[in-house]
PLY file of the C-alpha trace (Angstrom):
ply
format ascii 1.0
element vertex 329
property float x
property float y
property float z
element edge 328
property int vertex1
property int vertex2
end_header
8.39 -23.11 -36.67
6.13 -21.56 -34.28
3.54 -24.22 -33.12
0.04 -23.87 -33.63
-2.55 -23.10 -31.14
-3.25 -25.69 -28.11
-6.90 -26.52 -28.83
-8.46 -28.17 -25.43
-9.89 -31.48 -25.79
-13.58 -32.04 -25.65
-13.49 -32.88 -22.06
-12.56 -29.62 -21.15
-14.82 -27.81 -23.76
-17.81 -27.59 -21.39
-15.98 -26.33 -18.44
-14.15 -23.57 -20.33
-17.40 -22.56 -21.88
-19.82 -22.78 -19.09
-18.26 -22.35 -15.45
-19.36 -19.49 -13.50
-16.21 -18.81 -11.59
-12.69 -20.11 -12.06
-9.35 -19.81 -10.24
-6.72 -17.72 -12.10
-3.27 -17.72 -10.45
-0.19 -15.36 -11.69
3.28 -15.48 -10.17
5.42 -13.01 -8.05
8.70 -11.66 -8.07
10.03 -14.12 -5.30
8.65 -17.11 -7.12
5.40 -17.52 -5.43
2.29 -17.86 -6.91
-1.34 -15.76 -6.05
-4.55 -17.16 -6.47
-7.93 -15.26 -7.21
-11.45 -16.19 -8.38
-12.89 -14.51 -11.52
-15.91 -14.74 -13.58
-14.87 -15.07 -17.08
-18.25 -15.59 -18.71
-17.34 -18.00 -21.45
-14.36 -16.16 -22.59
-12.46 -18.91 -24.79
-11.61 -19.17 -28.50
-11.23 -22.89 -29.16
-9.67 -22.71 -32.46
-7.13 -20.10 -31.50
-6.24 -21.90 -28.25
-7.19 -18.95 -26.33
-8.78 -17.96 -23.00
-9.23 -14.95 -20.82
-11.11 -12.74 -18.19
-11.62 -9.08 -17.89
-10.87 -6.83 -14.67
-10.37 -3.18 -13.78
-7.85 -0.69 -13.37
-8.57 -0.95 -9.64
-6.61 -4.21 -9.04
-3.47 -2.71 -10.61
-0.70 -5.12 -8.99
-2.50 -8.05 -10.50
-2.03 -6.42 -13.75
1.12 -5.25 -13.36
2.70 -8.59 -12.35
0.96 -10.24 -15.23
2.81 -7.97 -17.75
5.90 -8.21 -15.99
5.66 -12.23 -15.98
2.83 -13.05 -18.42
2.90 -17.24 -17.06
-0.80 -17.57 -15.92
-2.87 -20.60 -15.13
-6.60 -21.15 -15.14
-8.80 -23.98 -12.95
-11.65 -24.92 -13.96
-12.67 -26.42 -10.39
-16.36 -26.25 -9.41
-19.51 -26.58 -11.74
-21.82 -24.58 -9.00
-24.24 -22.36 -10.72
-22.69 -22.47 -13.68
-23.94 -24.55 -17.52
-21.07 -26.94 -17.56
-22.41 -30.66 -17.88
-18.64 -32.26 -17.07
-17.19 -33.48 -14.25
-13.49 -32.62 -15.43
-11.45 -30.49 -13.18
-9.11 -28.64 -16.09
-5.91 -26.79 -15.37
-5.26 -24.37 -18.66
-1.57 -22.99 -18.60
-0.53 -20.28 -21.12
1.21 -16.55 -21.65
-0.92 -13.75 -21.03
-1.59 -10.58 -22.77
-3.46 -7.35 -21.74
-5.69 -5.12 -23.88
-6.00 -2.14 -21.57
-8.18 -0.47 -24.44
-10.86 -3.09 -25.64
-12.68 -1.67 -28.30
-16.54 -0.93 -28.19
-17.19 -3.69 -30.23
-15.58 -6.12 -27.75
-16.71 -4.70 -24.56
-20.46 -4.95 -26.32
-19.93 -8.34 -27.12
-18.91 -9.20 -23.54
-21.34 -7.46 -21.96
-23.99 -9.27 -24.27
-22.49 -13.03 -23.34
-22.02 -11.81 -19.46
-25.69 -11.81 -18.85
-26.49 -15.55 -18.95
-23.73 -15.87 -16.36
-24.28 -12.73 -14.28
-27.91 -11.65 -15.11
-29.46 -8.61 -17.49
-27.53 -5.44 -17.28
-29.16 -2.52 -15.38
-30.33 0.17 -17.75
-31.42 3.64 -17.37
-29.99 7.24 -16.62
-28.80 6.59 -13.26
-27.81 3.01 -13.90
-25.85 3.94 -16.95
-23.99 6.80 -14.94
-23.36 4.25 -11.90
-21.98 1.37 -14.06
-20.25 3.83 -16.73
-16.94 2.92 -15.49
-17.52 -0.84 -14.58
-18.77 -1.62 -18.38
-16.78 1.35 -20.42
-13.05 0.90 -18.53
-12.68 -3.07 -18.60
-9.44 -4.48 -19.07
-8.97 -7.97 -20.92
-6.51 -10.47 -19.80
-6.03 -13.22 -23.00
-3.95 -16.37 -22.45
-2.72 -18.20 -25.18
-2.58 -21.67 -24.13
0.64 -23.90 -23.87
-0.86 -26.91 -21.84
-3.91 -28.16 -21.06
-4.39 -30.85 -18.28
-7.70 -32.78 -17.62
-8.62 -34.91 -14.74
-12.04 -36.97 -14.98
-13.02 -35.89 -11.66
-13.27 -32.47 -9.93
-10.99 -33.72 -7.15
-8.29 -34.77 -9.73
-7.71 -37.95 -8.26
-7.64 -39.83 -11.81
-5.05 -39.52 -14.05
-4.35 -36.85 -15.97
-4.43 -36.48 -19.76
-2.23 -33.55 -21.34
-2.79 -31.52 -24.48
0.09 -29.29 -25.46
3.51 -29.10 -23.85
4.52 -32.17 -21.87
4.11 -31.84 -17.92
7.29 -30.35 -16.92
9.84 -31.79 -14.28
9.63 -31.43 -10.61
10.56 -27.84 -9.58
13.50 -27.55 -7.33
13.11 -26.77 -3.49
12.95 -22.91 -2.81
15.33 -20.96 -0.32
13.17 -19.84 2.83
12.22 -16.19 3.16
14.51 -13.68 5.46
11.86 -13.44 7.70
11.14 -17.53 8.39
8.47 -19.70 6.95
6.29 -19.72 10.16
2.49 -18.35 9.85
2.49 -14.59 10.10
-1.41 -15.08 10.36
-3.33 -16.50 13.33
-4.18 -19.47 11.86
-7.31 -20.26 14.33
-8.64 -17.03 13.49
-8.01 -17.84 9.67
-9.71 -21.13 10.05
-12.90 -19.21 11.50
-13.18 -16.78 8.44
-12.75 -19.55 5.65
-15.10 -21.95 7.10
-17.81 -21.14 5.25
-15.70 -21.03 1.89
-16.03 -24.69 0.57
-13.69 -24.34 -2.74
-10.27 -24.03 -1.84
-7.16 -24.42 -4.03
-3.22 -24.19 -3.40
-0.87 -22.96 -6.32
2.66 -23.01 -6.99
5.33 -21.74 -9.45
6.19 -25.08 -11.70
9.15 -25.77 -13.08
8.66 -24.23 -16.56
7.20 -21.18 -15.03
3.79 -21.52 -15.07
1.40 -21.62 -11.76
-0.07 -24.97 -11.00
-3.37 -24.91 -9.09
-4.39 -27.99 -7.55
-7.54 -28.63 -5.43
-6.84 -28.86 -1.42
-8.54 -29.83 1.30
-8.01 -28.56 5.16
-7.81 -31.57 7.40
-6.67 -29.46 10.46
-4.77 -26.88 11.80
-2.16 -26.10 14.61
0.55 -23.49 15.40
2.56 -24.64 12.51
-0.37 -23.76 9.89
-3.10 -25.11 7.91
-2.78 -29.28 6.90
-3.72 -29.89 3.41
-4.67 -33.19 1.96
-3.98 -32.81 -2.16
-4.31 -35.28 -4.70
-1.28 -37.55 -4.62
1.62 -37.41 -6.60
0.66 -33.60 -7.74
2.68 -31.80 -4.98
6.66 -31.86 -5.39
8.42 -32.50 -2.05
10.07 -29.49 -0.27
9.46 -26.28 0.78
8.14 -23.19 -1.63
6.42 -19.94 -1.73
2.53 -20.96 -2.57
-0.86 -19.07 -2.86
-4.16 -20.24 -1.47
-7.53 -19.13 -2.08
-10.75 -20.14 -0.23
-13.80 -18.63 -1.57
-17.90 -19.57 -2.34
-20.54 -17.85 -4.68
-24.44 -18.13 -5.55
-25.99 -18.03 -8.67
-25.05 -14.61 -10.78
-22.09 -14.34 -8.12
-24.07 -12.68 -5.77
-22.94 -13.24 -2.22
-19.30 -13.48 -3.50
-16.89 -14.00 -1.02
-12.98 -14.80 -0.99
-9.92 -15.32 0.83
-6.50 -14.94 -0.63
-3.64 -16.41 0.97
0.38 -16.00 0.37
2.29 -18.43 2.51
4.78 -21.19 2.64
4.20 -24.74 1.55
5.97 -27.57 2.95
5.74 -31.27 1.67
7.12 -34.18 3.33
6.39 -37.75 3.58
3.83 -36.95 6.16
2.15 -34.35 4.62
1.51 -31.10 3.57
1.38 -28.08 5.60
0.81 -24.48 4.37
1.85 -21.18 6.57
-0.10 -18.29 5.95
1.69 -15.14 5.68
-0.74 -12.53 4.24
-4.43 -13.05 4.01
-6.94 -10.36 2.15
-10.63 -11.21 2.01
-13.20 -9.58 -0.35
-17.13 -9.75 0.11
-19.88 -8.84 -2.32
-23.48 -8.13 -1.25
-25.52 -10.94 -1.04
-28.22 -8.74 -2.83
-29.16 -8.67 -6.42
-29.78 -4.72 -6.27
-27.29 -4.02 -4.28
-24.33 -5.98 -6.10
-24.09 -3.51 -9.33
-24.42 -0.63 -6.71
-21.31 -2.09 -4.97
-19.52 -2.96 -8.36
-20.23 0.57 -10.08
-18.75 2.25 -7.17
-15.74 0.18 -6.69
-15.00 0.80 -10.43
-15.32 4.56 -10.45
-13.30 4.50 -7.30
-10.50 2.07 -9.23
-10.69 4.45 -12.07
-10.22 7.50 -10.45
-7.24 6.23 -8.16
-5.59 4.70 -11.30
-5.65 7.98 -12.88
-4.46 10.01 -10.00
-1.35 7.76 -8.48
-0.17 6.84 -12.04
-1.39 3.51 -12.26
-2.76 3.90 -15.80
0.57 5.38 -17.14
2.46 2.67 -15.69
0.32 -0.07 -17.19
0.30 1.89 -20.80
4.50 1.69 -20.20
4.36 -2.16 -19.67
2.44 -2.72 -22.67
4.32 -0.40 -24.83
7.48 -2.67 -25.44
5.20 -5.33 -26.70
3.17 -2.60 -28.86
6.43 -1.65 -30.40
6.85 -5.06 -31.56
3.75 -5.35 -33.16
2.12 -7.77 -30.47
-1.46 -7.15 -30.19
-2.53 -6.02 -26.70
0 1
1 2
2 3
3 4
4 5
5 6
6 7
7 8
8 9
9 10
10 11
11 12
12 13
13 14
14 15
15 16
16 17
17 18
18 19
19 20
20 21
21 22
22 23
23 24
24 25
25 26
26 27
27 28
28 29
29 30
30 31
31 32
32 33
33 34
34 35
35 36
36 37
37 38
38 39
39 40
40 41
41 42
42 43
43 44
44 45
45 46
46 47
47 48
48 49
49 50
50 51
51 52
52 53
53 54
54 55
55 56
56 57
57 58
58 59
59 60
60 61
61 62
62 63
63 64
64 65
65 66
66 67
67 68
68 69
69 70
70 71
71 72
72 73
73 74
74 75
75 76
76 77
77 78
78 79
79 80
80 81
81 82
82 83
83 84
84 85
85 86
86 87
87 88
88 89
89 90
90 91
91 92
92 93
93 94
94 95
95 96
96 97
97 98
98 99
99 100
100 101
101 102
102 103
103 104
104 105
105 106
106 107
107 108
108 109
109 110
110 111
111 112
112 113
113 114
114 115
115 116
116 117
117 118
118 119
119 120
120 121
121 122
122 123
123 124
124 125
125 126
126 127
127 128
128 129
129 130
130 131
131 132
132 133
133 134
134 135
135 136
136 137
137 138
138 139
139 140
140 141
141 142
142 143
143 144
144 145
145 146
146 147
147 148
148 149
149 150
150 151
151 152
152 153
153 154
154 155
155 156
156 157
157 158
158 159
159 160
160 161
161 162
162 163
163 164
164 165
165 166
166 167
167 168
168 169
169 170
170 171
171 172
172 173
173 174
174 175
175 176
176 177
177 178
178 179
179 180
180 181
181 182
182 183
183 184
184 185
185 186
186 187
187 188
188 189
189 190
190 191
191 192
192 193
193 194
194 195
195 196
196 197
197 198
198 199
199 200
200 201
201 202
202 203
203 204
204 205
205 206
206 207
207 208
208 209
209 210
210 211
211 212
212 213
213 214
214 215
215 216
216 217
217 218
218 219
219 220
220 221
221 222
222 223
223 224
224 225
225 226
226 227
227 228
228 229
229 230
230 231
231 232
232 233
233 234
234 235
235 236
236 237
237 238
238 239
239 240
240 241
241 242
242 243
243 244
244 245
245 246
246 247
247 248
248 249
249 250
250 251
251 252
252 253
253 254
254 255
255 256
256 257
257 258
258 259
259 260
260 261
261 262
262 263
263 264
264 265
265 266
266 267
267 268
268 269
269 270
270 271
271 272
272 273
273 274
274 275
275 276
276 277
277 278
278 279
279 280
280 281
281 282
282 283
283 284
284 285
285 286
286 287
287 288
288 289
289 290
290 291
291 292
292 293
293 294
294 295
295 296
296 297
297 298
298 299
299 300
300 301
301 302
302 303
303 304
304 305
305 306
306 307
307 308
308 309
309 310
310 311
311 312
312 313
313 314
314 315
315 316
316 317
317 318
318 319
319 320
320 321
321 322
322 323
323 324
324 325
325 326
326 327
327 328
């Protein structure tokens, strides 16, 4: 018999319904994990045990990887500029599906609910044209939860409580990449870039395939990489591929700034060292009027590119097997 939905506990409800920005992680074909930040605008159905976020066709790699391996995780890790009234750190893990063609009713409902988080939608002939793809070509990623872990504080320093599938065994050490584990990014320059980004997290692939996202504090850096302080007992020993996220944002996500890294995480008795291999940054204009202009133009370009380079067709083909089996996407 298929188990019922995993309904998150009261301690997690406020964060899931009220956080402005959430960290989302998905796994890579090589066994690593990538973290990015999203603004889910309260998307979640407690009775169904389902949470989610929206994105656009302008970010095809994320969608392709989720469609190929649906194991995802959400970390509700900061209360900045949202509506949650809890101090809890919440890690929600589940299997995702992608709604490439949401109904007009679903898009309209999301636009209305998002205004409380992101501000009132711009209207008028020019704005309607500029934001057409941004509003009408949204893609929904829905995750049916299998586990919700809650710590009483944002530092995840107090024992967790788990709802759903029990916490898995410690994952095995991974084989190092062919090009070695040393940093491939200038570590000192990277530290300069993330100096003003206070929210920092690390993610790895757990033994059951779900990403694990944890708060991280950078305590220093050298030629080996970033030295991290992670809540005790939550990082498996040894070396493995891992993702790192540093980000900041202002009310309504104005002035959003984000840097995502992939690399190698080595955990010993002496501590954790993260060697970055790739580094990508994203910044939104810190002005209320310029932000929707930027979003609209990026969405238009992303939609055009997705149609031109075959991304849209590839994503449709990836969802086709699940649709053929009757799974709602």
